[in-house]
Structure formats: C-alpha cells, structure tokens
C-alpha positions in Angstrom: 218.2 52.4 -119.4 216.9 55.8 -118.4 217.6 59.6 -118.8 221.7 60.2 -118.5 222.1 61.7 -115.1 225.9 63.3 -115.4 227.4 64.6 -112.2 231.0 64.9 -110.8 230.9 61.2 -109.4 228.9 59.5 -112.0 230.0 60.9 -115.3 229.1 59.1 -118.4 232.2 58.2 -119.5 232.3 56.0 -115.6 229.0 54.6 -116.3 230.1 53.0 -119.8 232.9 51.9 -118.2 231.3 50.0 -115.6 228.5 48.6 -118.3 231.4 47.7 -120.2 233.2 46.3 -117.2 230.3 44.4 -116.0 229.1 42.8 -119.2 232.8 41.3 -119.3 232.9 40.3 -115.7 229.1 39.0 -115.6 230.2 36.1 -118.5 233.8 35.8 -116.8 232.5 34.7 -113.8 229.3 32.5 -115.6 232.2 31.0 -117.7 233.9 30.1 -114.4 231.1 28.2 -112.7 230.4 26.0 -115.5 233.4 24.8 -116.5 234.0 23.9 -112.4 230.8 21.9 -112.5 230.5 22.4 -109.0 227.2 24.5 -109.5 226.4 27.6 -111.5 224.2 30.7 -110.7 220.9 29.5 -110.8 219.5 30.9 -114.3 222.8 29.1 -115.8 222.2 26.4 -114.4 218.3 26.1 -115.8 220.4 27.0 -118.8 222.6 23.8 -118.9 220.1 21.4 -117.7 218.1 22.5 -120.8 221.2 21.4 -122.9 221.5 18.3 -121.5 218.0 17.0 -121.9 217.3 18.9 -125.0 220.6 19.5 -126.8 220.5 23.2 -127.4 223.0 25.4 -127.7 224.1 26.8 -123.7 224.8 30.5 -125.7 221.4 30.0 -127.7 219.3 29.3 -124.5 221.4 32.1 -122.6 220.0 34.6 -124.9 216.3 32.9 -125.5 216.2 33.1 -121.6 217.4 37.1 -121.7 214.6 37.3 -124.6 211.8 36.0 -122.4 213.4 38.2 -119.6 213.3 41.3 -121.5 209.7 40.4 -122.0 208.6 40.1 -118.7 210.2 43.3 -118.2 207.5 45.0 -120.1 204.8 43.6 -117.8 206.6 44.4 -115.1 206.5 48.0 -115.9 203.0 47.7 -117.4 204.2 49.7 -120.2 205.8 49.3 -123.7 209.0 50.8 -123.4 211.0 50.0 -127.0 214.3 51.6 -126.1 214.3 49.6 -123.0 213.6 46.1 -124.6 216.4 47.0 -127.6 219.0 47.7 -125.2 218.8 44.3 -123.1 218.6 42.7 -126.4 221.9 44.4 -127.0 223.4 43.4 -123.9 222.4 39.7 -123.5 223.5 39.4 -127.6 227.1 40.4 -125.9 226.6 38.5 -122.9 225.7 35.4 -124.6 228.6 35.8 -127.3 231.3 36.4 -124.4 230.6 33.7 -122.3 230.9 31.4 -125.3 234.5 32.5 -125.8 235.3 32.3 -121.9 233.6 28.5 -121.7 235.9 27.3 -124.8 238.7 29.0 -123.6 238.5 27.8 -119.8 238.1 24.2 -121.6 240.6 24.3 -124.0 243.0 25.1 -121.1 241.8 22.5 -119.2 240.3 23.9 -116.1 237.1 21.6 -116.4 240.0 19.1 -115.6 241.3 20.6 -112.4 241.2 19.0 -108.6 237.9 19.3 -106.6 239.7 21.7 -104.4 240.4 23.8 -107.4 236.8 23.7 -109.0 235.1 24.5 -105.8 236.8 27.9 -105.2 236.6 28.4 -109.1 232.8 28.0 -108.6 232.5 30.3 -105.7 234.8 33.0 -107.5 232.8 32.9 -110.5 229.9 33.7 -108.2 231.3 36.4 -106.8 232.6 37.9 -110.3 229.1 37.9 -111.7 227.5 39.7 -109.1 230.2 42.1 -108.6 229.2 42.6 -112.3 225.3 43.0 -111.7 225.9 46.0 -109.1 228.3 47.7 -111.5 225.8 47.8 -114.6 222.7 48.6 -112.1 224.4 51.3 -110.9 225.4 52.5 -114.1 222.0 52.1 -115.2 222.6 52.4 -118.5 221.3 49.3 -119.9 221.8 46.0 -118.7 221.2 41.8 -118.7 217.7 41.7 -118.8 217.3 39.5 -115.9 219.1 41.9 -113.9 217.0 44.6 -115.0 214.4 42.3 -113.9 215.8 42.2 -110.2 216.0 45.8 -110.4 212.2 46.7 -111.0 211.5 43.9 -108.2 213.9 45.7 -106.1 213.0 48.9 -106.1 209.0 49.2 -107.6 207.7 46.5 -105.3 210.2 45.5 -102.5 211.6 48.3 -100.8 215.0 48.5 -102.3 215.9 44.9 -101.3 218.4 43.2 -103.4 218.5 40.1 -101.6 214.9 40.0 -101.7 214.6 40.4 -105.3 217.3 37.8 -106.0 215.1 35.2 -104.1 212.3 36.1 -106.2 213.6 36.2 -109.2 215.2 32.5 -108.8 211.9 30.7 -108.6 211.5 30.2 -112.5 215.0 28.6 -113.0 214.3 26.2 -109.8 211.3 24.8 -111.7 213.5 24.5 -114.8 215.7 22.5 -112.9 213.3 20.7 -111.1 211.3 20.0 -114.1 214.2 18.9 -116.2 215.8 16.4 -113.9 212.8 14.0 -114.1 213.4 12.7 -117.6 217.1 12.9 -117.2 217.5 11.1 -113.9 219.7 14.1 -112.0 220.8 17.5 -112.2 223.8 19.2 -114.0 225.4 22.2 -113.0 223.8 22.5 -109.1 226.3 22.4 -106.7 227.8 24.3 -103.4 228.4 27.5 -106.4 224.6 27.1 -107.0 223.7 27.3 -103.0 226.2 30.0 -102.2 224.6 31.7 -105.2 221.3 31.4 -104.1 221.8 32.3 -100.6 224.5 34.9 -101.1 223.6 37.2 -104.2 221.6 39.6 -103.0 224.5 40.0 -100.0 227.4 40.2 -102.3 225.6 42.5 -104.5 224.7 44.8 -102.0 228.2 44.9 -100.5 229.6 45.2 -104.1 227.6 48.6 -104.1 229.9 49.8 -101.3 233.0 48.2 -101.6 233.6 48.2 -105.6 234.0 51.4 -107.5 232.1 53.2 -104.4 232.5 56.6 -106.2 229.8 55.4 -108.8 226.2 55.8 -107.1 222.9 54.3 -107.8 221.6 56.6 -111.2 218.1 56.8 -109.7 216.5 58.2 -112.3 214.7 55.6 -113.2 214.2 53.6 -109.9 213.1 56.6 -107.9 210.7 56.7 -110.7 209.7 53.0 -110.2 209.3 53.7 -106.3 207.1 56.8 -106.5 204.6 54.6 -108.9 204.0 51.8 -106.8 200.7 50.9 -106.2 
C-alpha cells in the first residue's frame, strides 16, 4: 500500500515479515476472542450477531465487512485507487481463511468449554494479539486489513495521527449493527469483558505496540505523510 520505501531499518524483507506475522496474529487473536465467548473485537462481535440472526457463515460475513471497508476507504481518499482496493481484498481473503482455521482448531480442542477464569484471559489476550497485529502491518504499510486501513486513513488524514480517536470513530458502525441485531434476537452475542477492553484499549495498545513490538520497524509514512499534507 504505497510506494516501497526501503532503508536500513525498514527493508522490504522486514516489512513483508511484519505483514505476514500481522495477518496470522490478527486471525489468531480474533479466533481466541470468538471461542472465549467473553467478548470479541467490536467488528467481529457485529459479524457474530448477524451470524446468530441470519445464519450466514462467519468467515463470509467478515469478508463482506472487508469489502465494505475497502469501498469506504476509496470514499475517504476521494479518489479511485484500484491497486489499494485489490490489495485489501487479498488481505481480507487470507484473514477470513485463517480466522476460520483457528476458530475450528480452538473449538476442536474444546477451549470454548473452558472455565470462565480461563476464557476471560483468553479474550483479553486475543484483543492484545490483534491490536499488536494491527500495529505491525500498519507500520509495514504494504497492504493491510481494509478496516485497519480505514483507521489509518482517519488517523493521518483527519485526526492528527491519533490512533485512539481513529479507533473510537471506527467503532460506531459495528455498535449500531449490534444494537439493531439485538432487537429481534432479544440478546447480544460475543459482547463482554473482551469487547469493553477492546473499545477502551485498542488505540492505546496499538500505540504502545508501535514502540515495544519490533521497535526497529518504523511507520513507513510514504502514504501517511501524503495524507497529512493533503488534509483539507
């Protein structure tokens, strides 16, 4: 996503490694939150509630959200960027595949039947995993999950680089989806301790992961600097 900018600390090899690790770690973390039943990330929780209401495949729902996010990014950029769109669809395809694999694996292992004192930490660890993943591939800035590109665009184009504000704004649509689904369902699924932790701490964890996890990988701001310079 954007021109490759190689230097001694941000080689293309390092950025690709961060991208791949981020992709797998994101799916791993989201699967942990789903199986824990103690609260998923807010977008995943929205997908779970639609799944409960309409019966659609969870992986397909997450993929559909990704397409919607990718289209939203084109609107936020105010220009058509076909390579960016294609890259995001490739990422979400891999993400949807891995999240299904990890969810089935954890279910087969019986983790969903663990005691509550195990499942709550499982959910919190899952949130920390996918936030760390977001930090990795946003810094690599090759291509990323469409939703995380949305927060990246919001962060650098509209919010003066604030990861916290961009995460909070991005959470408004899934919160609305969950509320709407809860009316016919009569209850809310996949919203709990982990979700609250995610809503409050996503941006904070991402900003700290920027400094603490693979700290030699700096933000490749070739795209982000352009966004800041073009703020209107």
